[in-house]
C-alpha positions in Angstrom: 160.5 90.7 157.4 163.4 93.1 156.5 164.9 90.4 154.3 161.6 89.9 152.5 161.1 93.7 151.9 164.7 94.2 150.6 164.6 91.2 148.3 161.1 92.3 147.1 162.4 95.7 146.2 165.3 94.2 144.4 163.0 91.9 142.5 160.7 94.7 141.5 163.7 96.8 140.2 165.0 93.8 138.2 161.6 93.1 136.7 161.1 96.8 135.9 164.3 97.0 134.0 163.7 93.7 132.2 160.2 94.7 131.1 161.4 98.1 129.9 164.2 96.5 127.9 161.9 93.9 126.4 163.4 92.0 123.4 166.1 89.5 124.0 166.6 90.7 127.6 163.1 89.8 128.6 163.2 86.7 126.4 166.2 85.4 128.3 164.8 86.2 131.7 161.4 84.6 130.9 163.2 81.4 129.6 165.4 81.2 132.7 162.4 81.8 135.1 160.5 79.1 133.2 163.2 76.6 133.6 163.5 77.3 137.3 159.7 77.2 137.8 159.5 73.8 136.0 162.4 72.5 138.1 160.6 73.6 141.3 157.4 71.9 140.3 159.2 68.7 139.3 160.8 68.5 142.8 157.5 69.5 144.6 155.5 66.8 142.9 158.1 64.1 143.3 158.5 63.3 139.6 162.0 61.9 140.0 162.1 58.2 141.0 165.5 59.0 142.6 165.3 62.2 144.6 168.4 64.1 143.5 168.9 62.6 140.1 167.5 64.1 136.9 165.2 61.6 135.2 164.2 61.0 131.6 160.7 62.4 131.9 162.1 65.6 133.4 164.8 65.9 130.8 162.3 65.7 128.0 160.6 68.6 129.6 163.8 70.7 129.6 164.3 69.9 125.9 160.6 70.8 125.1 160.9 74.1 127.0 164.0 75.1 125.1 162.5 74.2 121.7 159.3 76.1 122.6 161.2 79.3 123.4 163.4 79.0 120.4 160.3 78.8 118.2 158.7 81.6 120.2 161.6 83.9 119.3 161.3 82.9 115.6 158.3 84.7 114.1 158.1 82.4 111.0 158.0 79.3 113.3 155.3 80.4 115.8 152.7 78.2 114.0 154.6 75.2 115.4 154.4 76.1 119.1 151.5 73.7 119.7 153.3 71.0 117.8 156.2 71.4 120.2 153.9 71.0 123.2 152.3 67.9 121.8 155.7 66.3 120.9 157.0 67.1 124.4 154.1 65.4 126.0 154.5 62.4 123.6 158.1 62.3 124.5 157.3 62.0 128.2 154.8 59.2 127.4 157.5 57.3 125.5 159.9 57.5 128.4 157.1 56.3 130.7 156.2 53.4 128.4 159.7 52.1 127.5 161.1 52.4 131.1 158.0 50.8 132.7 157.6 50.2 135.6 160.3 52.8 136.6 157.6 55.5 137.0 154.3 55.6 138.7 151.7 56.9 136.3 151.3 60.0 138.5 154.9 61.1 137.9 154.8 61.6 134.1 151.3 63.2 134.6 152.8 65.6 137.1 155.7 66.3 134.6 153.2 67.2 131.9 151.4 69.5 134.3 154.7 71.2 135.3 155.6 71.6 131.7 152.4 73.4 130.7 151.7 75.2 134.0 155.0 77.1 134.5 157.0 77.4 131.2 154.1 77.6 128.7 152.0 80.0 130.7 154.9 82.2 131.8 155.8 82.6 128.2 152.9 85.0 127.9 154.8 87.6 129.8 157.2 87.8 126.8 154.3 87.4 124.3 152.4 90.3 125.9 155.4 92.6 126.0 156.0 91.9 122.3 152.4 93.0 121.4 151.8 96.3 119.7 152.1 98.8 122.6 153.1 95.9 124.8 155.4 98.1 126.8 152.3 99.7 128.3 150.1 96.6 128.4 152.6 94.3 130.2 152.2 96.2 133.5 148.6 94.9 133.7 150.0 91.5 134.5 151.4 92.8 137.7 148.5 95.1 138.5 146.2 92.1 138.2 148.5 89.9 140.4 150.7 91.8 142.8 148.4 94.8 143.3 145.5 92.4 143.8 147.6 90.5 146.4 148.4 93.7 148.3 144.9 95.1 148.2 143.4 91.7 149.2 145.7 91.6 152.2 144.8 95.0 153.5 141.1 94.6 152.8 141.2 91.2 154.5 142.9 92.6 157.6 140.4 95.5 157.9 137.1 93.9 156.8 137.7 90.1 156.5 135.0 88.0 158.3 134.1 85.3 155.9 136.6 82.6 154.9 137.3 82.2 151.2 139.0 78.8 151.3 139.0 77.8 155.0 140.8 74.5 154.6 143.3 75.5 151.9 144.1 79.1 153.1 142.4 80.0 156.4 143.7 83.6 156.4 142.1 84.6 153.1 138.7 86.1 153.2 135.9 86.8 150.7 136.1 90.5 151.7 139.8 90.5 151.0 139.3 88.8 147.6 136.7 91.3 146.6 139.0 94.1 147.8 141.8 92.7 145.6 139.6 92.7 142.5 138.3 96.2 143.1 141.8 97.5 143.9 143.2 96.0 140.7 140.4 97.5 138.7 140.9 100.9 140.2 144.6 100.9 139.7 144.0 99.6 136.1 141.7 102.6 135.5 144.2 105.1 137.0 147.0 103.6 134.9 144.9 103.9 131.8 143.9 107.5 132.7 147.6 108.4 133.1 148.4 106.9 129.7 145.4 108.8 128.2 146.5 112.1 129.6 150.1 111.4 128.5 148.9 111.1 124.9 149.5 107.4 124.6 147.0 106.1 122.0 146.0 102.6 120.8 144.9 102.0 117.3 141.5 100.7 118.4 139.7 100.0 121.7 138.7 102.1 124.7 141.7 101.8 127.0 139.8 103.5 129.9 137.3 100.6 129.8 139.6 97.8 128.6 142.3 98.2 131.2 140.1 98.1 134.4 138.1 95.1 133.0 141.3 93.2 132.1 142.8 94.0 135.5 139.7 92.9 137.4 139.3 89.6 135.5 143.0 89.0 135.8 142.7 89.6 139.6 140.1 86.9 139.9 142.4 84.4 138.1 145.5 85.5 140.1 143.8 84.6 143.3 142.8 81.2 141.9 146.4 80.7 140.8 147.6 81.6 144.3 145.3 79.2 146.0 146.2 76.4 143.4 149.9 76.8 144.1 149.2 76.7 147.9 147.2 73.5 147.3 150.0 71.8 145.5 152.4 72.7 148.4 149.9 71.3 151.0 149.4 68.1 149.0 153.1 67.6 148.9 153.9 68.7 152.5 156.3 71.6 151.6 156.4 75.1 152.9 158.0 76.8 149.9 158.9 75.7 146.3 162.5 76.9 146.7 164.9 79.3 148.4 166.0 81.4 145.4 164.3 84.7 146.6 165.2 85.4 150.3 162.0 85.8 152.3 159.8 84.8 149.5 160.8 81.3 148.6 161.1 80.1 145.0 160.0 81.3 141.6 156.7 79.5 142.0 156.1 81.2 145.4 156.5 84.6 143.9 155.0 84.1 140.4 152.1 81.8 141.3 149.5 84.4 140.5 151.5 85.9 137.6 151.5 82.5 135.8 147.7 82.3 135.4 147.3 86.1 134.9 149.7 86.5 132.0 147.7 84.5 129.4 144.5 86.4 130.4 146.2 89.8 129.9 147.5 88.7 126.5 144.2 87.5 125.1 142.2 90.2 126.9 144.3 92.9 125.3 144.0 91.3 121.9 140.3 91.0 122.2 139.4 94.4 123.7 142.1 96.4 122.0 142.0 94.6 118.7 145.7 93.9 118.6 147.6 91.6 116.2 
């Protein structure tokens, strides 16, 4: 437990500094986390025909991730991001076809999932931070995920009676899930109120309404992401995705809810706050 707490504190400090810096610091960190997350999923879903040897399908994914992030950092080239995703998927299909029957069909399909699920969705952390007033909006990602997780735990311990997903995660309760959503919404409102009192203004949109709503919807998705990541581990008989973060596991163990929350925060902020 002590190891988990200490590593958690260190992780929060690193993330805090990274988010405040933004720019190339955050870009590099997001790219690195994406590569690690992709690698963990590749191992977890048994994409490699030979256990400890990088395969062609996996390699195409690394190239695709790198190309995607290069374009992401190049404003004039952002229109080609979707083309990069399509070409990467096509590249994986080519490897599958021309090395047949080296791969079972489920392996390249899992590689495509790993490519989109971790690197592409995690990129929205960087994209959210680079929005107008992104330095303030980015924290909603963690309010909707980690605050939700904490509130859900305590509400579940105190009031939990009805199982949320009894087979997949027996310890999670409906009461805990509702508590997590409410907790995120409340913290989102308090955060917006502090910004409002501090004189932080947005061009358009009511922050006092937008932030709690975005945080609440994000909290719903964060719990789905958490359960989905647990399901993948159960299907593949593994306890953790990795050992990178002592007491927590791998990147996918710690960022499972953030992955699905980040895109929602990005698009929610653009919609409700009319950002460009």
